[in-house]
N, C-alpha and C positions, 0 to 999 in steps of 0.2 A: 504494500500500500504506500502510496506517496503521501508526503506531507501536504495537508490540505490548506495551503497558504497561497492565495492569489487574489487579484482584484478584478472587479467587473470590467474595468477597462482592458485588462490583459486578454480576457476571454473574447470581448468584442473585437479586438484587434486580430486575434487568432482566427476567429470565424470569418472575418472579412477577406483574409488573404491566405486561407489554408490550402497548402499544396494537395494534389490528388493523393499522394502517398499517405498523408496524415488523415485524409478522409477515409481511406481504406483501413488504416489502423484504428480509427474511431469505430468504424463499422464492426471490426473484429472484436474489440473489447465490449461494445454495446450488445451486438446480436449474438456473437459466438459464445461469449461468457454467459450471457443471459440464457442461452439454450443448453448449456452444459448441465444444468440442474435437472432438466427433463431427461437428458441422456443418462445421468446417474441413475435415475428412476428405472429406465429401461434396462440398463446394464445389471441392475439388481436381480433381474429375472434369473440369471445364471451365475453372476459374480457377487458373492456376499460382500458386505461393506468394506471391511479392512482389506480383504484379498483383492477386491476390485481396485481400490485406491492404491494399494501397495504395488501391484503389478503395473498399473498405469504409470505411476511416477518413476518406477525403476526403468521401464522401457524408455520413457521420454527422457529421463536423466542420462541414460547410456547414449542415446542418439545425439542429444545435445552436447554431451561431453566429447564424444568422438568427433563431432563436427567442429567444435572449438579447438580441439587438439590438432586436427587437420589444418586448421587456419593458423596454427602457431601459438595458441594461447597456452600459458604454463599451467600446470596442475596447481590447485590451491595449496597453501602451506599447511603445516600441521595445525596451527592456531585457526586458520580459516576453515579447515575440516571440522575442528571442534565446534566452531561457531555454527557451521552448516548443520551439524548434528543437533544442536540445541534448537536452532530456529526451525529446522525441518521437522523435528519431533513435535514442536508446538504447532506450527502453521499447517503442516501436512498430516502429521500423526493425529494430533488432537483436533485441528481445525477441519480438514477435509474428511478425516475418519469419522468425526462426530457428525458432520453434515450427511454423509452417506448413511450412517446409522439412523439419523432422524428421518431420512426419506423412506426407511422401511415402513414407517407407520404414519407419516405426514406427507401431504401433497408437496410436490417440488416447488410450486408457486409460493406457498406459505413459508417454506423453509428459506427461500431466498429473500422473501420479504422481511423475515426476522434478521437475516444476515445484514440487511441494510443498516443495522445499528452499529456495525463495526467502526465506521469513522467516528461515531460518538464515543465509543469505548476507547479508541486510540487517543482522542483528545483528553479523556479523563486520565488515562494512564500516563500521559505526558506530564501531568501534574507532579509525578514522582521526581521528574528531572527539572522541576521548577518552571515548566512552560505553562503559564497561566492563560486560560482562554479569555478572549475579549468578551464584551457584553453580548455581542451578536453570536459568538460561538457558544457562550453559556446558555443563551436563549435557545439555540439550535439543539444543544445537548438535552436541555429540559424537555423541549417539545418532542424530540425523538424518543426519549424514555417514556413519556406519556403514551406515545403511539405504541411502543412495545408492550406496555401494560395492557393497553386496549387489545392488542393482537393476541396476547395470551388468554384473554377472556373469550375469544372466538371459539366456535365449535371445533375447528380443526385441531387446535392445540389442547383444548379441554378433553378431547377424546383420546389423547395419547400423552400422558404425563412423562413416559419414558422418552418419547420423541422430543418433548419440550426440554427435558434435562440434557439430552444429547446435543441439541442445537445451542443451548446456553453454554455448554462446555466448549463447543466448537468456536463460538464467537469470542469467548474469553481467550482461548488458546491462540487463535489467529491474531487477535489484537495484540496480545502480549508478545508473540513472536515478531510481529511487524515492528513494534516499538523497540524491542531489543536489537533487531537487525539494524535499525537506524541509529540507535543511541550507543550501544556498548558491544555488540557482537557483529561487526561488519563481515560480510562475505567476500569471497574473491571478486575482483573487478569483472564487470560485464556479465555475459551469459554463462561463463564458467561458474560464477557464484551461484546462479540459479540451478545449473546442472548439479552441482554438489549438494544443494539443498534438496532437490528432488531425489537424488540417490540416497541421501541419509534418511529423508522422510519416508522413502519407499521401504527401506530396511526396517524402520520402526513399525510401519504399517504391516509388513509381512510378519514381523514378530508378534504383533497384536493378533493377527489372523491365526497364527499357530497357537497362541495361548487360548484364544476363543474357540479353537477347534473348528474353524471355518473350512468348508470344502466346496469345490465347484459344483454347480448344479448340472450334472450330466444327464442327457446329452445337452451340449450348449445350444441355446436358442439363437437363431440367426439375428434377430433384432437386438439381443443382448451383446453379441459379438460386434455388430455394427456400431452400437452405442459406445462400446469400450474403445474401438478403433477411433471413433470420432473424438472421444475424450483425449486420447493420446495425441493425435495429429492436430486437431483444431483447438482443443481446450488448452493442452499443455505446451505445445510447440508454437503454433501460429499465433494464437491470441496473446500468449505470454510475451512473445517477442515483439508483437505489435505494441503491447503496453510499454515495453522498454523503449521503443522508438518514440512513443508519445512523451515519455518522461524526459527523453533527451532533447526533443525538438519542439515540444508544445508547452504552453503554460500549465503549471501543476494542476490548477482547477479543472482545466479541460481534460487532462489525462485522467483525473479522478472522477470524471463525470459518469463513468460506468456504474458507480455505486448508486447513482440516481436512476439510471436507465435499466439496469439488469433486473430489478424486481418486477418492473412493469412487463418487460419482455417475458420473463419466466412465468409470471402469473397468466398472461395471455396465452402462451404456448401450452401451459398445463391445462387450462380450461378448453382450449381449442383441440389439441391433439390427444391428450390423455383423459379428457372429460373429467378433470378434477373439479371439485365444488368449492367455490369461494363465496362466502356470504357477503351481503351488502355491508354489514358491520366490519368485516375483515378488510374490505376495500377501503372503508373510511379510515381504519387503523393504519393501513399501509400509507394512505395519503398523509396522515399526521407524521409518521416516521420519516417519509421522504421530504416533507417540509422542513424537518429538523436538519436532515442531511444537506438540503439545499442551502440553508443558512450557513453551514460550514463551508460549502463549496464556493459560495459567492461572497464570503466575508471580505471586508476591506482590510488592507494592511494596517496594523496598529502602529 
């Protein structure tokens, strides 16, 4: 996750002269990442949660690491591998593993709607490092948390307390890993850092799969395999690298705009393709959460 610090003027300037490459990168982070939560749901048909995520990130990490080595990038140092293990265990082991576990009993649209609270959690965790939110950020955090409380009262989360616990753990782990990677546990530079994170996170997830006694659902269903391949290629490789391009060449707020768009995309796809049920109250709750996120994205520099 990027630091959500930008001004409205920066975003307006970026939009007025955005190159085609950046538009493609935006589309990847908005649409592809928004669709991955439905893909996780379909992959669960044959791939249990930890096994699905572990194999996904191991394959993606190996492919990305081999590609970066071929381009001449050095291997991470011992300290960088240690950092990648901690960050990968939190963000991918706890974050993505918890997300997949939540989707066993909760619709993909509601799961990603809850995940929209992550920028708010990151802003709160930054208080530990003395980064105090502005008045506008504080208002966004408060509004977003009210929306989350509303969301937990909806029928989707009330019907699955275990799913609610799983997604809460996922959000906290992802947020903590994000902050630690920015503040005190830097990864190796560029894509090699993310490759090492995926490799370490994949190992942790496969260990969790072994401890949980997960096994593949044989025979593998075609839609599950297709969803898993989609997650590896489009979710872990294409969209992730598109996000890195945005971080390097676009204003931070524009790069982070996926946090606002993904829940809407995911909920629409869940209703349209998977016939998931989202009540009117839950749509209102999502609107409140996203309003809080929007305040963070468009806050002015203090």
